[in-house]
C-alpha positions in Angstrom: 82.7 111.6 56.7 85.6 111.9 59.1 86.3 109.2 61.7 86.3 111.3 64.8 87.2 108.4 67.1 90.2 107.5 65.0 91.7 111.0 65.1 90.9 111.5 68.8 92.6 108.2 69.6 95.7 109.6 68.0 95.4 112.7 70.2 95.3 110.4 73.3 98.3 108.5 72.2 100.3 111.7 71.7 99.1 113.1 75.0 100.3 110.1 77.0 103.9 110.7 75.8 104.1 113.8 77.9 102.8 112.3 81.1 106.1 112.3 83.1 107.0 115.8 82.2 104.0 118.2 82.1 102.6 118.2 85.7 100.9 120.2 87.1 99.5 120.8 83.6 97.3 118.2 82.0 98.5 115.9 79.3 97.1 117.0 75.9 97.5 115.8 72.4 96.2 117.4 69.1 96.0 116.6 65.4 95.1 118.8 62.5 93.0 117.2 59.8 92.3 118.4 56.3 90.3 116.4 53.7 90.3 113.4 56.0 94.1 113.3 56.4 96.3 114.3 59.3 98.5 117.2 58.2 99.9 118.1 61.6 100.2 116.8 65.1 101.7 117.6 68.5 101.5 117.2 72.2 102.3 119.2 75.4 105.9 118.1 76.0 107.1 119.9 79.1 105.6 122.2 81.7 105.9 125.8 80.8 106.4 125.1 77.1 104.1 125.2 74.1 100.7 123.4 74.4 99.6 120.6 72.1 97.5 122.8 69.8 100.5 125.1 69.2 102.8 122.2 68.4 100.3 120.6 66.1 99.7 123.9 64.2 103.4 124.7 64.0 104.0 121.2 62.6 102.0 122.0 59.4 104.5 123.0 56.8 102.1 124.7 54.5 100.1 127.0 56.8 97.6 127.7 53.9 96.2 124.3 54.6 95.1 125.3 58.1 92.2 127.5 56.8 89.1 125.4 56.9 90.8 122.5 58.6 89.6 120.6 61.7 91.7 120.3 64.9 91.2 117.5 67.3 92.2 118.1 70.9 92.1 115.7 73.9 91.2 118.6 76.3 89.5 121.9 75.9 91.9 124.6 74.5 92.9 127.2 77.0 91.7 130.8 76.6 93.9 132.5 79.2 97.4 133.9 79.4 99.6 131.7 81.7 103.2 130.7 80.9 102.1 130.6 77.2 99.5 132.6 75.2 95.9 131.2 74.8 95.6 128.4 72.3 92.2 129.6 71.2 93.9 132.8 69.7 96.1 130.7 67.5 93.2 128.5 66.3 91.2 131.6 65.4 94.1 133.3 63.8 94.7 130.5 61.3 91.0 130.3 60.5 90.5 126.7 61.5 86.9 125.8 60.8 86.2 123.1 63.4 87.5 122.1 66.8 86.7 118.6 68.1 87.3 118.3 71.9 87.3 115.1 74.0 86.4 116.7 77.3 86.1 120.1 79.0 88.8 121.4 81.3 87.7 121.7 84.9 90.4 124.2 85.7 88.6 127.4 86.7 90.9 129.4 84.4 89.5 127.5 81.5 86.2 125.7 82.4 84.2 126.3 79.2 85.8 129.6 78.4 87.9 128.1 75.6 84.9 126.6 73.9 82.9 129.8 74.3 85.6 131.9 72.7 85.9 129.6 69.8 82.1 129.6 69.2 82.0 133.4 69.5 84.6 133.5 66.7 82.3 131.4 64.5 84.2 128.1 64.8 82.2 124.9 65.0 82.9 123.0 68.2 82.2 119.4 68.9 82.6 118.0 72.4 82.6 114.5 73.9 84.5 112.3 71.4 86.2 109.5 73.5 85.4 111.6 76.6 85.6 108.6 79.0 89.1 107.7 77.7 90.2 111.3 77.9 89.0 111.7 81.5 90.9 108.6 82.5 94.1 109.8 80.9 93.9 113.1 82.9 92.3 111.5 86.0 94.9 113.2 88.3 94.4 116.7 86.8 90.6 116.2 86.7 90.3 115.0 90.2 92.5 117.7 91.6 90.4 120.5 90.1 87.0 118.9 90.5 87.4 117.4 94.1 90.1 119.8 95.4 92.5 117.0 96.6 95.2 114.8 95.2 94.6 111.6 93.3 95.6 108.8 95.8 97.1 105.6 94.5 97.7 102.8 97.0 100.4 100.2 96.0 101.7 97.1 97.8 103.1 93.7 97.0 101.7 90.6 98.7 102.2 86.8 98.7 99.6 84.4 97.5 98.5 83.9 101.1 98.3 87.6 101.9 101.6 88.6 103.5 103.4 91.8 102.6 106.6 91.4 104.7 108.6 89.2 107.0 108.8 89.6 110.7 111.7 91.9 111.7 113.8 89.1 113.1 113.4 86.8 110.0 116.5 85.7 108.1 114.5 84.8 105.0 114.3 86.9 101.9 111.8 89.8 102.0 111.5 89.9 98.2 108.0 89.3 96.7 107.9 90.7 93.2 110.0 89.8 90.1 112.3 92.2 88.2 109.7 93.0 85.6 107.1 94.2 88.1 109.9 96.2 89.9 110.4 98.1 86.6 106.6 98.7 86.2 106.5 100.1 89.8 109.3 102.6 88.9 107.3 103.6 85.8 104.3 104.2 88.0 106.4 106.4 90.3 107.5 108.5 87.3 103.8 109.4 86.6 103.0 110.6 90.1 103.8 114.0 91.7 104.6 112.5 95.1 105.3 109.2 96.9 104.4 108.6 100.5 105.5 106.1 103.2 105.0 105.7 106.9 107.4 105.6 109.8 108.1 101.8 109.8 108.7 101.6 106.1 111.2 104.5 106.2 113.0 103.0 109.2 113.1 99.3 108.3 113.4 99.4 104.5 115.4 102.7 104.3 114.0 103.2 100.8 115.2 105.6 98.1 111.7 106.0 96.5 113.2 107.1 93.2 112.6 106.2 89.5 116.1 104.8 89.0 114.8 101.8 87.0 112.8 104.0 84.6 113.4 107.2 82.7 111.4 109.9 84.4 111.3 112.5 87.2 111.7 111.5 90.8 108.4 112.2 92.7 108.5 114.4 95.8 109.1 112.0 98.7 106.8 112.3 101.7 107.1 110.5 105.0 104.8 110.5 108.0 107.0 110.7 111.1 104.6 111.8 113.8 107.1 112.0 116.7 110.1 112.9 114.5 112.1 109.9 115.6 113.5 108.8 112.3 117.4 108.8 112.1 118.7 111.6 110.0 121.2 109.3 108.2 118.3 107.5 106.3 118.3 107.8 102.6 115.2 110.0 102.7 117.1 112.7 104.6 120.7 112.4 103.3 120.7 112.0 99.5 119.7 115.6 98.5 116.4 114.6 96.8 113.4 116.7 98.0 111.5 115.2 100.9 108.5 116.4 102.9 108.0 115.2 106.5 104.6 115.4 108.3 105.1 115.5 112.0 103.8 116.8 115.4 107.3 117.9 116.3 108.9 119.7 113.3 112.6 120.4 113.0 114.3 123.2 111.1 114.2 122.7 107.4 117.5 121.7 106.0 119.0 121.0 102.6 116.2 119.2 100.6 114.1 118.2 103.7 111.1 120.2 104.7 108.9 119.7 107.8 105.2 120.4 108.1 103.5 120.4 111.5 100.3 118.5 111.9 97.7 119.8 114.4 95.0 117.1 114.4 96.2 113.8 115.8 92.9 112.1 115.2 92.3 113.1 111.6 95.7 113.8 110.2 95.0 112.2 106.8 92.5 115.0 106.0 95.1 117.5 107.1 97.8 115.9 104.9 95.6 115.9 101.8 94.6 119.5 102.3 98.2 120.5 102.7 99.2 118.7 99.5 96.3 120.3 97.6 97.5 123.7 98.7 101.0 122.8 97.5 99.5 121.8 94.1 100.4 118.2 94.5 98.0 116.5 92.1 98.8 112.8 92.8 100.3 110.7 95.6 101.5 107.1 95.4 101.3 105.5 98.8 103.8 102.6 99.0 103.5 101.5 102.6 103.7 100.2 105.0 100.6 98.2 105.7 99.5 100.3 108.7 99.7 103.5 106.6 97.9 101.9 103.7 95.2 100.6 105.9 94.6 104.1 107.4 94.0 105.5 104.0 91.7 102.6 103.1 89.7 102.9 106.3 89.4 106.6 105.8 88.1 106.1 102.2 91.0 108.4 101.1 92.0 106.6 97.9 91.2 106.5 94.2 93.1 103.5 92.9 94.9 100.5 94.4 97.6 98.6 92.6 98.2 95.2 94.2 101.1 93.0 93.1 100.6 89.4 94.1 103.2 86.6 93.9 102.5 83.0 93.3 104.6 82.1 96.3 103.2 81.5 99.8 105.1 82.4 103.0 102.6 80.9 105.6 103.6 83.6 108.1 104.7 87.2 108.3 103.2 90.7 108.3 99.6 90.7 106.9 98.9 92.8 103.8 96.3 95.6 104.0 92.6 94.6 103.4 91.0 96.5 100.6 87.4 97.5 101.0 84.9 99.3 98.6 87.1 98.5 95.6 86.1 97.5 92.0 88.7 95.6 90.0 89.2 97.2 86.6 92.4 95.5 85.4 94.2 92.2 86.0 97.5 91.1 84.3 99.7 88.0 84.6 103.3 89.0 84.7 105.6 86.0 84.8 105.1 84.6 88.3 103.2 87.7 89.6 99.8 89.2 89.0 99.1 93.0 88.8 95.6 94.0 89.7 94.2 97.5 89.7 91.1 98.5 91.7 89.1 101.7 91.7 87.4 103.0 94.8 83.6 102.7 94.7 83.5 106.0 96.6 85.5 107.8 93.9 84.2 106.3 90.7 
């Protein structure tokens, strides 16, 4: 009897390797098993390139072994022509006997069609092995296609007594997190399609919002500048990295900076999320400042919150956002900081 969890866990491990490079596609891993042993494995490595099933099948040196084998896949195989041919065709062609799938693909182009085509070809299909873990791994992709909006991650650092910044005239250090946490933040950035800040953060911090401390793609940078008052010499506008500006007073697009006009001053968060969905932005990391973060919290427009807390107390400063309707799912001690992750009760 084969250990389905064991082989599917390997699929999930493989899938995670491709996370910084495959969006807007999902991360997918696959292993080919014959007589209880893995004879081939692969994962989706880059957007537009071969899918996990193709790489796994191609990795099997003796293709004769594929007949009667079982292939484990962390997401339902595709059955449509996109940038690559359908994976179901290759599985059928090599006479693989059984396909074990962690979860179905909510993309309307797939959405059960892959499983149906395999069954029609006489292939046994098993669904739901490590489904919870697979859904978590592809939470951005799943949310985007199921809920028609980006997956929103809030992130901020705060002191032990709940401050996230110094007053503008302070001469004291504004640093809260340690170097290790800083690297983890850049790793998080590399996983997201976009990163968003508000007016004050852009103006006061003049951030780069890149992944310079981690190997990975820079996310699309987004800034909310409602009155279009930010100086054009800021890093967000002058370093050539793509930046999107939401505003009521758009300027002419130039270089890597694009402007999108907002029409609803009362409910612009919904308008921003709808615009990003139409642009196929599957996830957004919101890094501040506290006013912007609180707007998304109060609007229940978030999926996860990553809160980095220092052991130090400042006793005064700018108050950190107040999270509501959140369930803590992870807590780590990282040197003199803690890293806590919350999921929204409204989006569980």
